[in-house]
C-alpha positions as CSV (number, residue, x, y, z in Angstrom):
1,X,8.7,20.3,-3.9
2,X,12.0,19.1,-4.8
3,X,12.7,15.6,-3.2
4,X,16.4,15.2,-3.5
5,X,18.4,14.5,-0.3
6,X,14.9,13.9,1.7
7,X,15.0,11.2,4.2
8,X,12.4,8.6,3.7
9,X,11.2,5.8,5.8
10,X,9.6,3.0,4.4
11,X,8.1,0.0,6.2
12,X,7.1,-3.3,4.4
13,X,9.9,-2.4,2.0
14,X,10.8,-6.0,1.3
15,X,8.5,-6.5,-1.4
16,X,5.6,-5.2,-3.3
17,X,4.5,-1.4,-2.6
18,X,7.0,-0.8,-0.1
19,X,9.9,-2.0,-2.1
20,X,8.5,-0.2,-5.4
21,X,8.2,2.8,-3.2
22,X,11.7,2.8,-1.7
23,X,12.9,2.5,-5.2
24,X,10.9,5.3,-6.4
25,X,12.0,7.7,-3.8
26,X,15.6,6.4,-4.5
27,X,15.2,7.6,-8.1
28,X,14.5,11.1,-6.7
29,X,17.6,11.3,-5.2
30,X,16.5,10.6,-1.4
31,X,17.9,8.7,1.3
32,X,16.0,5.6,1.9
33,X,15.2,3.9,5.0
34,X,14.2,0.3,4.4
35,X,12.4,-1.7,7.2
36,X,10.5,-5.1,7.2
37,X,11.2,-8.4,9.3
38,X,13.3,-9.9,6.5
39,X,16.9,-8.8,6.3
40,X,17.7,-10.8,3.4
41,X,14.9,-9.1,1.2
42,X,15.9,-5.5,2.6
43,X,19.7,-5.9,1.4
44,X,18.5,-6.7,-2.0
45,X,16.1,-3.7,-2.3
46,X,18.7,-1.7,-0.8
47,X,21.0,-2.8,-3.5
48,X,18.5,-1.9,-6.3
49,X,17.9,1.6,-4.3
50,X,21.7,2.3,-4.7
51,X,21.8,1.5,-8.3
52,X,19.6,4.8,-8.7
53,X,21.9,8.1,-8.5
54,X,23.7,6.1,-5.7
55,X,20.8,6.6,-3.3
56,X,22.1,6.6,0.4
57,X,20.2,3.5,2.2
58,X,20.0,2.0,5.6
59,X,18.7,-1.4,6.4
60,X,17.0,-1.6,9.7
61,X,15.2,-4.9,10.1
62,X,11.7,-4.3,12.2
63,X,9.1,-6.0,13.1
64,X,6.2,-3.1,12.8
65,X,4.1,-5.0,15.6
66,X,6.9,-4.5,18.3
67,X,6.8,-0.6,19.4
68,X,10.4,-1.0,20.5
69,X,11.5,-2.3,17.4
70,X,9.6,0.8,15.7
71,X,10.9,3.4,18.1
72,X,14.4,2.1,17.4
73,X,13.9,2.1,13.3
74,X,13.2,6.0,14.1
75,X,16.1,6.5,16.3
76,X,18.5,4.9,14.0
77,X,17.3,6.9,11.1
78,X,17.8,10.3,12.8
79,X,21.0,8.9,13.9
80,X,22.1,8.3,10.6
81,X,20.6,11.2,8.6
82,X,19.7,13.7,11.2
83,X,16.0,13.9,10.3
84,X,13.0,12.5,8.9
85,X,10.9,14.1,6.0
86,X,9.1,11.2,5.0
87,X,7.6,8.1,6.6
88,X,5.7,5.7,4.9
89,X,3.7,3.0,6.9
90,X,2.8,0.3,4.4
91,X,3.7,-2.9,6.0
92,X,0.5,-5.2,6.1
93,X,-0.4,-8.6,5.9
94,X,-3.6,-10.5,5.3
95,X,-5.8,-13.5,6.7
96,X,-8.3,-14.9,4.0
97,X,-11.1,-17.0,5.5
98,X,-14.9,-17.1,6.6
99,X,-14.9,-14.8,9.6
100,X,-15.7,-18.0,11.9
101,X,-12.7,-19.9,10.1
102,X,-10.0,-17.6,10.8
103,X,-8.0,-18.5,13.8
104,X,-7.9,-15.5,16.4
105,X,-4.1,-15.5,16.6
106,X,-4.4,-14.7,12.4
107,X,-6.8,-12.4,13.4
108,X,-4.9,-10.7,16.0
109,X,-1.8,-10.7,14.1
110,X,-3.4,-8.6,10.7
111,X,-4.8,-6.0,13.5
112,X,-1.3,-5.8,15.5
113,X,0.9,-5.3,12.0
114,X,-1.7,-3.4,10.0
115,X,-3.3,-1.2,12.5
116,X,-0.7,-0.8,15.6
117,X,2.2,-0.8,13.0
118,X,0.6,2.5,11.7
119,X,0.1,3.9,15.4
120,X,3.8,2.9,16.2
121,X,5.1,4.4,13.1
122,X,3.1,7.9,13.5
123,X,3.9,8.1,17.0
124,X,7.7,7.6,16.2
125,X,7.8,9.8,13.2
126,X,5.5,12.7,14.4
127,X,7.7,14.0,17.2
128,X,10.6,14.1,15.1
129,X,8.7,16.0,12.2
130,X,7.2,18.5,15.0
131,X,10.9,19.4,16.3
132,X,12.0,20.1,12.8
133,X,8.7,21.8,11.7
134,X,8.1,19.9,8.3
135,X,7.4,16.4,7.4
136,X,5.0,14.0,5.6
137,X,3.3,11.1,7.2
138,X,1.9,8.4,4.6
139,X,-0.2,5.9,5.6
140,X,-1.3,2.8,3.0
141,X,-4.9,1.7,3.6
142,X,-6.6,0.0,0.4
143,X,-10.1,0.7,-1.4
144,X,-11.2,-2.3,1.3
145,X,-10.7,0.9,3.9
146,X,-13.8,2.3,2.0
147,X,-16.0,-0.9,1.0
148,X,-15.2,-4.0,3.2
149,X,-15.5,-7.6,1.5
150,X,-16.1,-11.0,2.4
151,X,-13.2,-13.5,3.3
152,X,-10.7,-10.8,4.5
153,X,-12.5,-9.4,7.2
154,X,-9.3,-8.6,9.8
155,X,-7.7,-6.8,6.5
156,X,-11.0,-4.8,6.0
157,X,-11.2,-3.8,9.4
158,X,-7.4,-2.8,9.7
159,X,-7.6,-0.5,6.5
160,X,-10.8,1.3,7.7
161,X,-8.7,1.8,10.8
162,X,-5.8,3.3,9.0
163,X,-8.1,5.6,7.3
164,X,-9.7,6.8,10.5
165,X,-6.4,7.2,11.9
166,X,-5.1,9.7,8.9
167,X,-8.4,11.5,9.3
168,X,-8.1,12.1,13.0
169,X,-4.4,12.9,12.8
170,X,-5.3,15.8,10.1
171,X,-7.8,17.2,12.6
172,X,-5.6,17.1,15.5
173,X,-2.7,18.9,13.7
174,X,-5.2,21.5,12.2
175,X,-6.8,22.5,15.9
176,X,-3.4,22.5,17.3
177,X,-2.4,25.0,14.6
178,X,0.6,22.9,13.4
179,X,1.8,23.8,10.0
180,X,4.3,22.1,7.8
181,X,3.4,18.6,8.3
182,X,0.9,16.6,6.5
183,X,-0.9,13.3,6.7
184,X,-2.0,11.7,3.7
185,X,-3.7,8.0,2.9
186,X,-3.4,6.2,-0.1
187,X,-6.1,3.7,-1.1
188,X,-4.8,1.3,-3.8
189,X,-7.2,-1.2,-5.6
190,X,-5.7,-4.9,-6.4
191,X,-2.1,-4.7,-6.8
192,X,0.3,-7.2,-8.4
193,X,2.5,-8.0,-5.7
194,X,3.5,-11.0,-3.5
195,X,0.8,-10.0,-1.0
196,X,-1.8,-12.8,-1.7
197,X,0.9,-15.6,-1.8
198,X,2.1,-14.5,1.7
199,X,-1.6,-14.4,3.4
200,X,-2.8,-16.7,5.8
201,X,-5.8,-18.6,3.9
202,X,-8.4,-20.5,5.6
203,X,-10.6,-20.5,2.6
204,X,-10.3,-23.7,1.4
205,X,-9.5,-22.7,-2.4
206,X,-6.6,-20.7,-3.8
207,X,-6.6,-17.1,-3.4
208,X,-5.8,-15.1,-6.4
209,X,-5.6,-11.3,-7.1
210,X,-9.1,-9.9,-7.9
211,X,-9.1,-8.0,-11.3
212,X,-8.5,-5.3,-12.4
213,X,-4.9,-5.6,-11.4
214,X,-2.5,-2.7,-11.5
215,X,1.3,-2.4,-11.0
216,X,2.8,-1.4,-7.7
217,X,4.9,1.3,-9.3
218,X,1.8,2.9,-9.9
219,X,1.2,3.3,-6.1
220,X,4.9,4.2,-5.6
221,X,4.2,6.9,-8.2
222,X,1.2,8.1,-6.2
223,X,3.2,8.1,-3.0
224,X,5.9,10.4,-4.2
225,X,3.4,12.6,-5.8
226,X,1.7,12.9,-2.4
227,X,4.8,14.1,-0.8
228,X,5.2,17.1,-3.6
229,X,1.7,17.9,-3.6
230,X,0.1,16.6,-0.4
231,X,-3.7,15.6,-0.7
232,X,-6.0,14.2,2.3
233,X,-6.4,11.0,0.2
234,X,-5.8,9.5,-3.1
235,X,-7.1,6.4,-4.7
236,X,-4.9,4.4,-6.8
237,X,-6.5,2.9,-10.0
238,X,-9.6,3.8,-11.9
239,X,-11.8,0.9,-10.8
240,X,-10.9,1.3,-7.2
241,X,-12.0,5.4,-7.7
242,X,-15.2,4.1,-9.1
243,X,-15.9,1.7,-6.4
244,X,-15.0,4.5,-3.7
245,X,-17.5,7.0,-5.6
246,X,-20.4,4.4,-5.7
247,X,-20.0,3.7,-2.0
248,X,-20.5,7.2,-1.4
249,X,-23.7,7.6,-3.4
250,X,-25.0,4.1,-3.0
251,X,-23.4,1.9,-0.2
252,X,-25.7,-0.8,-0.2
253,X,-25.1,-1.5,-3.9
254,X,-21.5,-1.2,-3.7
255,X,-21.5,-3.9,-0.9
256,X,-23.5,-6.0,-3.1
257,X,-21.0,-5.6,-5.9
258,X,-17.9,-6.2,-4.0
259,X,-19.6,-9.3,-2.4
260,X,-20.3,-10.8,-5.9
261,X,-16.8,-9.8,-7.3
262,X,-14.9,-11.0,-4.3
263,X,-16.7,-14.2,-4.3
264,X,-16.3,-15.0,-8.0
265,X,-12.9,-13.6,-8.6
266,X,-10.8,-13.4,-5.5
267,X,-11.0,-17.4,-4.8
268,X,-10.3,-19.9,-7.4
269,X,-13.1,-22.3,-6.7
270,X,-11.6,-24.9,-8.9
271,X,-8.4,-25.3,-7.0
272,X,-8.3,-26.3,-3.4
273,X,-5.7,-25.2,-1.1
274,X,-4.8,-26.5,2.5
275,X,-5.3,-24.2,5.4
276,X,-2.0,-22.0,6.1
277,X,-0.9,-19.2,8.4
278,X,1.2,-17.7,5.3
279,X,3.9,-15.3,6.2
280,X,1.7,-13.7,9.4
281,X,3.9,-15.3,12.0
282,X,6.9,-16.1,10.3
283,X,8.2,-14.1,7.5
284,X,8.8,-15.7,3.9
285,X,12.1,-16.7,3.0
286,X,14.2,-15.2,0.1
287,X,15.1,-11.7,-1.5
288,X,11.7,-10.8,-2.0
289,X,10.1,-9.2,-5.2
290,X,8.4,-6.0,-6.2
291,X,5.7,-8.3,-8.0
292,X,3.5,-11.0,-7.7
293,X,3.3,-12.8,-10.8
294,X,-0.2,-11.5,-11.3
295,X,0.2,-9.5,-14.5
296,X,-0.3,-6.3,-13.4
297,X,2.2,-4.6,-15.8
298,X,0.5,-6.6,-19.0
299,X,-3.0,-6.0,-18.0
300,X,-2.4,-2.2,-17.7
301,X,-0.7,-2.2,-21.0
302,X,-4.0,-4.1,-22.5
303,X,-6.3,-1.7,-20.8
304,X,-4.1,1.3,-22.3
305,X,-4.1,-0.3,-25.8
306,X,-8.1,-1.3,-25.7
307,X,-8.5,2.8,-24.6
308,X,-6.4,3.8,-27.5
309,X,-8.1,1.6,-30.0
310,X,-11.4,2.7,-28.5
311,X,-10.5,6.4,-28.7
312,X,-9.0,6.2,-32.2
313,X,-12.5,4.2,-33.1
314,X,-14.5,7.4,-31.6
315,X,-12.2,9.9,-33.4
316,X,-12.8,8.3,-37.1
317,X,-16.5,7.8,-36.4
318,X,-16.7,11.6,-35.0
319,X,-14.5,12.4,-38.5
320,X,-17.0,10.7,-40.5
321,X,-20.0,12.3,-38.9
322,X,-18.4,15.8,-39.6
323,X,-17.5,15.1,-43.4
324,X,-20.9,14.0,-43.9
325,X,-22.3,17.1,-42.2
């Protein structure tokens, strides 16, 4: 499918995966509508998008937990561009802490943004897509939507819900005989974004990105590919795919592995951190960023180099064995 001139709405476009996704669609010649709470960051992201083939952009400051704001986002998109070809429900927040320690206001905010934000987005986009007879809805879940983890209970709950929403919508469209509209779900592994710096933290320790860490561009590429070739679900990152497979074959083992990995590597037990609501209730200031400084690009390069070295070594060994035969 050619994507040029498609109209794409991306929520959570001020940073991280959303910003990388907006830029990826802009490079394909799409008109991109950028939505998030931070207007300054959206303007900066739109400027970056405009540098790619002069992509048309529309900035719409939006709190996705506000149904009226999301309805306005869809209305303004149609007024400006006449249609909605792709809607990416990406906006998400997180709150870390023991279940009993996360304030209920933070718990509720995570569910409002991550779950109801997707609900509002789907309810705003699908009627437009039904009327025009085509469209793609992409919901960004997470591997914790397949295997939950300790210390981020509201986030895990929300990502399971996002995955269930996608499944339910696909089934509804099927039984209604609707063709031309696809609903896809993306489950990224740990991604190098500012997500962890923006999260609420009630653990008493610094939250860090749990390795292995992948680049947001990798997720953006997966989203673009889903629009070109729709699939039910796609997991981004080899470690994530391995974990999801393990959860299907040996769920108890997968839970134990996730618990151990999260406790050991998601929290820096050597560095204390004061309790904070992060950017849950008030957006972070500044122009935003795609990357969070967790070394996703560097680590990906190192993994590829290690793989290339291993493959080269295996080829040499195989060659020697063949020469001896």
